C-alpha positions as CSV (number, residue, x, y, z in Angstrom):
1,M,0.0,0.0,0.0
2,W,1.6,3.4,-1.1
3,N,2.2,-0.8,1.6
4,H,1.9,-0.9,1.3
5,A,1.9,1.5,2.5
6,R,1.5,1.0,0.9
7,S,2.6,2.5,4.3
8,R,2.6,6.5,5.4
9,L,4.6,9.5,5.6
10,L,6.3,8.2,3.3
11,F,6.9,4.8,2.6
12,I,3.7,3.7,1.6
13,G,4.9,0.8,-0.4
14,G,2.4,1.0,-3.2
15,L,1.9,2.5,-6.6
16,S,2.2,-1.0,-8.0
17,I,0.3,-3.1,-10.7
18,V,-3.4,-3.3,-11.1
19,L,-3.7,-4.3,-14.8
20,A,-0.3,-4.7,-16.6
21,R,-1.2,-7.3,-19.1
22,P,-4.3,-9.1,-20.4
23,L,-5.9,-11.4,-17.8
24,Q,-5.3,-15.0,-18.5
25,A,-8.9,-16.3,-18.4
26,Q,-9.3,-20.0,-17.4
27,T,-11.2,-22.6,-19.4
28,A,-11.9,-26.2,-18.4
29,Q,-8.3,-26.7,-19.4
30,E,-6.3,-24.4,-17.2
31,D,-3.6,-23.9,-19.7
32,A,-5.9,-23.1,-22.6
33,A,-5.6,-19.6,-24.0
34,P,-8.5,-17.2,-23.3
35,D,-10.7,-16.0,-25.9
36,A,-9.7,-12.5,-27.2
37,G,-13.2,-11.1,-26.3
38,Q,-12.7,-12.2,-22.7
39,R,-9.5,-10.3,-22.1
40,P,-9.8,-7.0,-20.2
41,P,-8.2,-4.0,-21.9
42,R,-4.6,-3.1,-20.9
43,V,-4.5,-0.1,-18.5
44,A,-1.8,1.7,-16.6
45,P,-0.9,0.2,-13.2
46,L,-1.6,2.1,-10.0
47,F,-1.9,0.2,-6.8
48,E,0.0,-2.3,-4.8
49,Q,-1.8,-5.5,-5.5
50,P,-1.7,-6.8,-9.1
51,G,-5.0,-7.2,-10.8
52,V,-3.7,-9.8,-13.1
53,L,-1.6,-12.9,-12.5
54,T,1.6,-14.1,-14.0
55,P,0.9,-16.9,-16.5
56,R,2.1,-20.4,-15.6
57,G,5.8,-21.0,-15.9
58,T,6.5,-17.2,-16.6
59,Y,9.0,-15.2,-14.5
60,V,8.6,-11.4,-14.2
61,V,11.5,-9.3,-12.9
62,E,10.6,-5.7,-12.0
63,P,13.1,-3.0,-11.2
64,A,11.5,0.1,-9.8
65,V,12.4,3.5,-8.3
66,Q,10.0,5.4,-6.0
67,F,10.4,8.9,-4.7
68,A,8.2,10.6,-2.1
69,H,8.1,13.9,-0.3
70,S,6.1,15.0,2.7
71,S,5.8,17.7,5.2
72,S,4.2,16.5,8.4
73,D,4.7,15.8,12.1
74,R,3.7,12.1,11.6
75,I,5.7,9.3,10.2
76,A,4.3,6.1,8.5
77,F,6.3,3.3,7.2
78,A,5.4,0.3,5.1
79,G,2.0,-0.4,6.6
80,Y,2.3,1.0,10.1
81,A,2.2,4.4,11.5
82,M,4.6,5.9,14.0
83,I,4.0,9.2,15.6
84,L,7.1,11.0,16.7
85,T,5.8,11.3,20.2
86,L,5.8,7.5,20.4
87,F,9.5,7.3,20.8
88,D,10.3,10.9,21.5
89,P,7.7,12.1,24.0
90,R,10.0,14.9,25.3
91,I,10.1,16.6,22.0
92,D,7.6,19.2,20.8
93,V,8.0,18.5,17.0
94,R,7.1,21.5,15.0
95,E,7.6,20.1,11.4
96,V,9.1,17.2,9.6
97,R,10.1,17.4,6.0
98,R,11.0,14.1,4.5
99,N,12.3,12.8,1.2
100,S,12.6,9.1,0.6
101,T,13.8,7.2,-2.4
102,V,13.3,3.4,-2.7
103,A,15.0,1.3,-5.3
104,S,13.4,-2.1,-5.4
105,L,13.6,-5.4,-7.3
106,T,10.6,-7.6,-7.5
107,A,10.4,-11.1,-8.8
108,R,7.2,-13.0,-9.6
109,R,6.5,-16.5,-10.9
110,G,3.3,-18.0,-12.2
111,I,2.9,-21.4,-10.5
112,T,-0.4,-21.9,-12.4
113,N,-2.4,-19.5,-14.5
114,R,-4.4,-18.7,-11.3
115,F,-1.7,-18.7,-8.7
116,E,1.5,-16.7,-8.4
117,L,4.3,-16.0,-5.9
118,E,6.3,-12.8,-5.4
119,V,9.3,-11.5,-3.5
120,R,10.3,-7.8,-3.3
121,V,13.6,-6.5,-2.0
122,P,13.8,-2.7,-1.4
123,Y,16.8,-0.5,-0.8
124,V,15.9,2.7,1.0
125,Y,17.6,6.2,1.2
126,R,15.9,8.7,3.5
127,S,16.7,12.3,4.5
128,D,14.8,14.3,7.1
129,D,14.7,17.9,8.2
130,I,13.1,18.1,11.6
131,V,12.2,21.4,13.4
132,S,11.9,20.7,17.1
133,R,12.1,22.1,20.6
134,D,13.1,20.4,23.8
135,M,10.3,21.1,26.2
136,V,11.9,19.4,29.2
137,A,15.1,21.4,28.9
138,G,13.1,24.6,28.7
139,A,14.4,25.6,25.3
140,V,12.9,28.7,23.9
141,T,14.2,28.4,20.3
142,D,13.6,25.9,17.6
143,R,16.3,23.4,16.6
144,V,16.8,22.1,13.1
145,V,18.0,18.5,12.9
146,Q,19.1,17.0,9.5
147,D,19.3,13.2,9.4
148,S,19.7,10.6,6.8
149,G,19.8,6.9,6.4
150,K,20.3,4.2,3.7
151,A,20.2,0.5,3.9
152,I,18.1,-2.4,2.8
153,G,14.4,-2.1,3.6
154,D,11.9,-4.7,4.7
155,V,11.8,-7.7,2.4
156,E,8.2,-8.7,1.4
157,L,6.7,-12.0,0.3
158,A,3.3,-12.3,-1.4
159,A,1.0,-14.9,-2.9
160,R,-2.1,-14.4,-5.0
161,Y,-4.9,-16.6,-6.4
162,Q,-7.6,-15.9,-8.9
163,L,-10.8,-16.8,-7.2
164,N,-13.3,-17.0,-10.1
165,Q,-13.6,-17.1,-13.8
166,G,-14.6,-13.5,-14.8
167,S,-15.6,-12.2,-18.2
168,L,-16.6,-9.0,-19.9
169,H,-19.8,-9.2,-18.1
170,R,-18.8,-10.1,-14.5
171,P,-15.9,-9.0,-12.3
172,Y,-12.6,-11.0,-11.7
173,F,-11.5,-11.4,-8.0
174,V,-8.1,-12.2,-6.9
175,G,-7.3,-12.9,-3.2
176,G,-3.8,-12.4,-1.8
177,V,-1.7,-12.2,1.3
178,R,1.5,-10.3,1.9
179,F,4.1,-10.8,4.6
180,K,6.5,-8.1,5.6
181,S,9.7,-8.9,7.3
182,R,11.9,-6.6,9.5
183,T,15.2,-6.9,7.6
184,G,15.6,-3.1,7.3
185,R,17.2,-1.0,10.0
186,D,14.3,-0.4,12.5
187,P,13.8,2.7,14.6
188,F,15.1,1.0,17.8
189,E,18.6,0.3,16.4
190,A,19.5,3.9,15.9
191,V,21.4,5.6,18.7
192,T,19.7,8.7,20.1
193,D,21.4,11.7,21.6
194,C,20.1,11.0,25.1
195,L,22.7,10.5,27.8
196,V,20.9,8.0,30.0
197,R,17.1,8.3,29.3
198,C,15.0,10.2,26.9
199,T,11.9,10.1,29.1
200,E,11.0,10.5,32.9
201,Q,13.9,11.0,35.4
202,N,17.4,11.7,34.3
203,A,16.1,12.7,30.8
204,A,18.8,14.6,28.8
205,G,18.8,15.1,25.1
206,T,16.3,15.5,22.4
207,G,15.6,11.8,21.7
208,L,16.1,12.2,18.0
209,P,18.1,9.3,16.3
210,S,21.5,9.6,14.9
211,N,20.6,7.9,11.7
212,L,17.2,7.1,10.1
213,A,15.4,3.8,10.1
214,T,14.9,2.0,6.7
215,G,12.3,-0.5,8.0
216,S,9.3,-0.5,10.3
217,G,10.9,-2.7,13.0
218,F,7.8,-5.0,13.1
219,Y,6.6,-8.1,11.2
220,A,3.3,-7.6,9.4
221,L,0.7,-9.7,7.6
222,E,-1.8,-8.2,5.0
223,P,-4.6,-10.2,3.5
224,N,-6.3,-8.5,0.6
225,I,-8.8,-9.0,-2.2
226,A,-8.6,-7.2,-5.6
227,W,-11.4,-7.0,-8.2
228,F,-11.7,-5.7,-11.7
229,M,-14.5,-5.4,-14.1
230,P,-13.9,-5.1,-17.9
231,A,-16.2,-2.7,-19.5
232,N,-14.7,-2.0,-22.9
233,P,-13.1,0.4,-23.6
234,A,-12.6,0.9,-19.8
235,T,-11.7,-1.3,-16.9
236,F,-12.9,-0.6,-13.3
237,F,-10.7,-1.9,-10.5
238,G,-10.1,-1.8,-6.8
239,T,-8.6,-3.5,-3.7
240,V,-9.6,-3.9,0.0
241,S,-6.9,-4.8,2.5
242,Y,-6.2,-5.1,6.2
243,M,-2.6,-5.1,7.6
244,H,-1.9,-6.5,11.0
245,N,1.4,-5.5,12.7
246,F,2.8,-7.9,15.3
247,K,3.8,-6.4,18.6
248,R,7.3,-6.6,20.0
249,S,8.3,-7.3,23.7
250,N,11.4,-6.2,25.6
251,V,12.1,-3.3,23.3
252,N,15.0,-1.0,24.2
253,R,16.0,2.3,22.7
254,K,19.8,2.9,22.4
255,V,21.3,5.9,24.1
256,L,24.7,7.4,24.1
257,N,27.7,5.6,25.8
258,G,26.4,2.2,24.9
259,G,23.4,2.3,27.2
260,S,19.8,1.6,26.5
261,E,16.4,2.7,27.8
262,P,13.7,0.0,28.2
263,L,10.4,0.7,26.3
264,G,8.6,-2.5,27.2
265,T,6.1,-3.9,24.7
266,I,5.3,-1.9,21.7
267,T,2.1,-2.6,19.7
268,P,2.0,-0.7,16.4
269,P,-1.3,0.1,14.9
270,D,-3.1,-2.0,12.3
271,S,-4.4,-0.4,9.1
272,F,-7.4,-0.8,6.8
273,G,-7.1,0.3,3.2
274,F,-9.1,0.4,0.0
275,N,-8.7,1.9,-3.4
276,A,-10.6,2.1,-6.7
277,G,-10.0,3.4,-10.1
278,I,-10.7,3.3,-13.9
279,G,-8.3,2.6,-16.7
280,F,-8.4,3.1,-20.4
281,A,-6.4,1.4,-23.2
282,L,-5.8,4.0,-25.8
283,N,-4.3,1.4,-28.1
284,D,-2.4,-1.8,-27.9
285,K,0.6,0.1,-26.4
286,V,-0.6,3.0,-24.4
287,G,-2.8,2.9,-21.3
288,L,-4.0,5.5,-18.8
289,S,-5.5,5.2,-15.3
290,V,-6.8,7.4,-12.5
291,G,-7.9,6.3,-9.0
292,Y,-8.1,7.0,-5.3
293,D,-6.3,5.2,-2.5
294,H,-7.2,5.5,1.2
295,I,-5.6,4.0,4.3
296,S,-6.9,4.4,7.9
297,V,-4.3,3.7,10.5
298,G,-5.1,3.0,14.2
299,R,-3.4,4.1,17.4
300,A,-0.2,2.7,18.8
301,K,0.1,1.2,22.3
302,Q,3.0,0.8,24.7
303,N,2.8,-1.8,27.5
304,G,-0.9,-2.4,26.7
305,Q,-1.8,1.2,27.0
306,T,-2.9,3.4,24.1
307,L,-0.4,6.3,23.8
308,P,-2.2,9.5,24.6
309,N,-0.4,11.3,21.8
310,S,-1.0,8.5,19.2
311,L,-3.7,9.7,16.8
312,R,-5.6,7.8,14.1
313,L,-4.3,8.7,10.7
314,Q,-6.3,9.1,7.5
315,L,-4.2,8.8,4.3
316,G,-6.1,9.8,1.2
317,T,-4.2,10.0,-2.2
318,I,-5.3,10.7,-5.7
319,M,-3.4,8.8,-8.3
320,A,-2.7,8.7,-12.0
321,G,-0.8,6.2,-14.1
322,F,0.6,5.8,-17.6
323,S,2.0,2.7,-19.2
324,Y,3.8,2.1,-22.6
325,R,4.3,-1.3,-24.0
326,L,7.8,-1.5,-25.5
327,D,7.3,-5.1,-26.8
328,Q,5.7,-8.4,-25.7
329,R,8.0,-8.7,-22.7
330,R,8.8,-5.1,-21.6
331,T,6.5,-2.2,-20.4
332,I,7.4,1.2,-18.9
333,N,5.0,2.2,-16.1
334,V,4.9,5.6,-14.5
335,S,2.6,6.5,-11.5
336,I,2.2,9.7,-9.6
337,G,0.1,10.4,-6.5
338,G,-0.8,13.5,-4.6
339,G,-2.0,13.6,-1.0
340,L,-5.6,14.9,-0.2
341,T,-5.4,14.5,3.5
342,R,-3.0,16.2,6.1
343,D,-1.3,12.8,7.0
344,A,-0.8,11.7,3.3
345,P,2.3,12.2,1.3
346,D,2.5,15.5,-0.5
347,V,3.6,13.9,-3.7
348,G,5.0,10.5,-4.9
349,L,6.4,9.2,-8.1
350,M,7.3,5.7,-9.2
351,V,8.8,4.3,-12.4
352,R,8.9,0.6,-13.0
353,V,10.0,-1.6,-15.9
354,P,8.7,-5.1,-15.6
355,L,10.5,-7.7,-17.7
356,A,8.8,-11.1,-18.5
357,F,10.8,-14.2,-19.3
């Protein structure tokens, strides 16, 4: 959801495929080619879950680059939200300006014409400009902190299955599940500038990290269902998803001089998302799409208690996509999104080039 959130201030992992190639309709013989009249038109990809599956025995390798920019005081990462006050309750954060660039490589294989597996490996570069004020220390002036971080992100695994035999008169449904690991550098691994503690007694320092996380720090599981309805010359499509983030116990935050501050059990919020759009195939090479993506993120908990400064986030994004088919095996896809709500990314851009083998 752009996780995929995506997730997300700004790593919403999305802007992926909805309809990238004609749907492989099934007959009584699974490997039989679909009738030309049953194939939905080619449209530009927008969202995270593909709306068509990879044909049996086919591999797809998809390099992609995603850029996102946001100005906010809330952070969301690949399917879960983190409010700065969750880990930095001493800081009165005025503003966060964030740029993130994610280079990823995705590989898919069609196990059958109705079932596919996928793995995605991202590499993340982030830079933040944070305007803050240390309220405990009684600071009367704002402080500008510039941080950056680059490392591998959270590797994702996904599986999808076409649930029914659609046609030009009834929708196709594809069910899927996505698992997000925590291979990226999580927020707890970064050393803060606190001497002993960032909260309560003996607090000293702002609590801001020395380098930025490139992962969420939590495992997550996201079931989803995608639908698409051919209606030549257009195709309607959409997705509904729910992401559950697994809590972590005995979490510690690193401080200066090799010490750590215990945080206890952290339960990141779950999120519910949906999107919908319409695509047009201008010809056999060019497709255009427009759509809307919305993610609702719950409130975080620490040691079983909802954090008082943790707010529910509403991430609404308007999206547009363009695709150009170079040949039978290569397509260039460009997607752009603009935030409509306060918590959503200001702007996002993704370029992908899927290669079929």
